[in-house]
C-alpha positions in Angstrom: 3.2 0.3 23.5 6.4 -0.2 21.5 8.1 2.4 19.4 7.5 0.2 16.4 3.7 0.1 17.0 3.5 3.8 17.5 5.4 4.4 14.2 3.1 1.9 12.6 0.1 3.9 13.6 1.7 7.1 12.5 2.5 5.6 9.1 -1.0 4.3 8.6 -2.6 7.5 10.1 -6.1 6.1 10.8 -7.6 9.5 11.4 -6.6 11.0 8.1 -6.8 7.9 5.9 -3.0 7.8 5.6 -1.4 10.5 3.4 1.6 8.2 3.3 -0.1 5.0 2.4 -2.4 6.6 -0.2 0.4 8.7 -1.7 2.9 5.9 -2.3 3.3 5.4 -6.1 5.0 3.1 -8.6 5.4 4.7 -12.0 2.8 7.2 -10.9 0.2 4.5 -9.9 -1.0 4.4 -6.3 0.6 1.4 -4.6 -0.9 0.8 -1.1 1.9 -1.2 0.4 4.7 -0.3 2.8 8.1 -0.1 0.9 9.7 -2.2 3.6 7.2 -5.1 2.8 8.0 -4.6 -0.9 11.7 -5.0 -0.2 10.9 -8.4 1.5 8.7 -9.3 -1.5 11.5 -8.8 -4.0 13.9 -10.9 -1.8 11.3 -13.7 -1.7 10.8 -13.4 -5.5 14.5 -13.6 -6.2 15.0 -16.6 -4.0 11.8 -18.5 -5.1 11.8 -17.3 -8.7 8.1 -17.8 -9.1 6.8 -18.2 -12.7 3.3 -17.1 -11.5 2.2 -14.7 -8.8 -1.5 -14.6 -8.0 -2.7 -11.4 -6.3 -6.2 -10.9 -4.9 -7.2 -7.3 -4.8 -6.2 -5.0 -7.7 -7.5 -1.5 -6.7 -5.4 0.9 -8.8 -3.1 -1.8 -10.2 0.0 -0.3 -8.7 1.0 -3.5 -6.9 0.3 -5.7 -10.0 2.6 -3.3 -12.0 5.3 -3.5 -9.4 5.2 -7.3 -9.3 5.3 -7.5 -13.1 8.3 -5.2 -13.2 10.1 -7.3 -10.6 9.3 -10.4 -12.6 10.8 -8.9 -15.7 14.0 -8.1 -13.8 14.2 -11.6 -12.5 13.1 -13.6 -15.6 13.8 -11.2 -18.4 11.1 -9.9 -20.8 8.4 -12.1 -22.1 4.8 -12.0 -23.2 3.5 -14.9 -21.0 1.3 -13.8 -18.2 3.1 -14.1 -14.9 1.0 -11.9 -12.6 -2.7 -12.6 -12.2 -4.6 -9.9 -10.4 -8.2 -10.5 -9.2 -10.8 -8.0 -8.1 -14.5 -8.0 -7.9 -14.5 -4.6 -9.6 -11.9 -3.1 -11.8 -11.1 0.6 -12.2 -10.7 2.1 -15.6 -7.2 2.8 -16.9 -5.4 0.0 -15.1 -1.7 -0.1 -16.0 -0.9 -2.3 -19.0 2.0 -4.7 -18.9 2.6 -7.9 -20.9 3.1 -9.9 -17.7 -0.3 -8.9 -16.1 -3.6 -10.5 -16.6 -6.5 -8.9 -14.8 -9.5 -11.1 -13.8 -12.8 -9.5 -12.7 -14.9 -11.4 -10.2 -14.9 -12.6 -6.6 -11.6 -14.2 -5.7 -13.5 -17.1 -4.1 -15.9 -17.8 -7.0 -15.8 -21.0 -8.9 -15.4 -19.2 -12.2 -12.3 -17.3 -11.1 -10.7 -20.3 -9.5 -11.3 -22.3 -12.7 -9.5 -19.7 -14.8 -6.5 -19.5 -12.5 -6.2 -23.3 -12.5 -5.9 -23.2 -16.3 -3.2 -20.6 -16.2 -1.0 -22.1 -13.5 2.8 -22.1 -13.9 5.1 -23.4 -11.2 6.6 -22.2 -8.9 3.6 -20.2 -7.6 3.5 -17.4 -5.1 0.2 -16.0 -3.7 -0.6 -12.6 -2.1 -4.0 -12.1 -0.5 -5.2 -8.5 -0.4 -8.9 -8.3 -1.2 -11.8 -8.3 1.2 -10.3 -8.2 4.7 -13.2 -9.7 6.6 -12.1 -12.8 8.5 -14.6 -15.1 6.8 -13.5 -14.1 3.3 -9.8 -14.3 4.1 -10.4 -17.8 5.6 -12.0 -18.9 2.3 -9.1 -17.5 0.3 -6.6 -19.3 2.5 -8.4 -22.6 1.9 -8.5 -22.1 -1.8 -5.3 -20.3 -2.7 -3.0 -22.3 -0.4 -3.4 -25.3 -2.7 -1.7 -23.3 -5.5 1.4 -22.4 -3.5 4.3 -24.7 -4.4 6.8 -26.1 -1.7 9.4 -23.5 -0.8 7.2 -20.6 -2.0 5.1 -18.2 -0.1 1.5 -17.4 0.7 1.3 -13.8 2.0 -1.7 -12.7 4.0 -1.7 -8.9 3.8 -3.0 -6.4 6.3 -2.9 -8.7 9.3 -2.2 -5.4 11.2 -5.9 -4.6 11.2 -8.2 -5.0 14.2 -5.6 -3.7 16.7 -2.5 -5.5 15.5 -1.7 -2.6 16.0 -4.0 -0.4 13.8 -7.8 -0.1 13.2 -8.8 -1.5 16.6 -12.5 -1.3 15.7 -12.2 -3.1 12.4 -13.5 -6.4 13.7 -12.2 -9.9 12.9 -9.9 -9.7 9.9 -6.9 -11.2 8.3 -5.0 -12.0 11.5 -8.0 -13.7 13.1 -8.6 -15.8 9.9 -4.9 -16.7 9.8 -4.8 -17.8 13.4 -7.8 -19.9 13.0 -6.6 -21.5 9.7 -3.0 -22.1 10.3 -3.1 -24.8 13.1 -4.9 -27.2 10.6 -2.2 -26.6 7.9 1.2 -27.8 9.2 2.5 -27.6 5.7 2.8 -23.9 6.2 4.9 -22.0 8.7 5.2 -18.3 9.6 8.5 -16.9 8.5 9.3 -14.1 10.9 12.6 -13.4 9.1 10.6 -11.6 6.5 9.7 -9.0 9.1 13.3 -8.0 9.6 12.7 -4.4 8.7 10.5 -4.1 11.8 7.6 -2.2 10.3 5.3 -4.6 8.3 1.7 -4.4 7.4 1.6 -8.2 7.4 2.7 -9.3 10.9 2.7 -13.1 11.0 1.4 -13.0 7.4 4.5 -14.4 5.6 3.7 -18.1 5.3 6.2 -20.4 3.7 5.1 -23.7 2.4 7.3 -26.5 3.7 5.9 -29.5 1.9 
């Protein structure tokens, strides 16, 4: 087992539900992402300069707030929504930001997809981080890939689950969905350069749209 995998397991700390992962915050809001991935995200955002980021999976709203703040740094301040965050349930007291629009509902429901289509601004970047079961992730890939503009990214989060290298008993998850979906979508390619910081919670999950 590689040193990176061992550190990955230590960082996630499966046995104790990760005091690191669950104690990472942005402006005091829990943000369950590895800072090394967030650094890659901001590099992508600066290069692509998306006018809209769609995030599935809101939880505490920390990642939506982080994305909105990064969008403000890149584009300047404005009131037009640039981050759409979708979750089947929403916690109270989610962070408020003029660039964030929260949608409540299933990320694969016709109602939610219809709303997103009405709010599209290009270029579009998508981050999938909701229900991590393979069947659900596959549906999200089918739906949300159509929104991603050429040169931009579709990021499949938590592909590290089910033994890649954490949570070996999770069952088929994001990685399995990705490996099943990608061969039929040559317009996307895995961009391994986005894993340059070695530890990533999204191995093989940075998908760049070529055409």
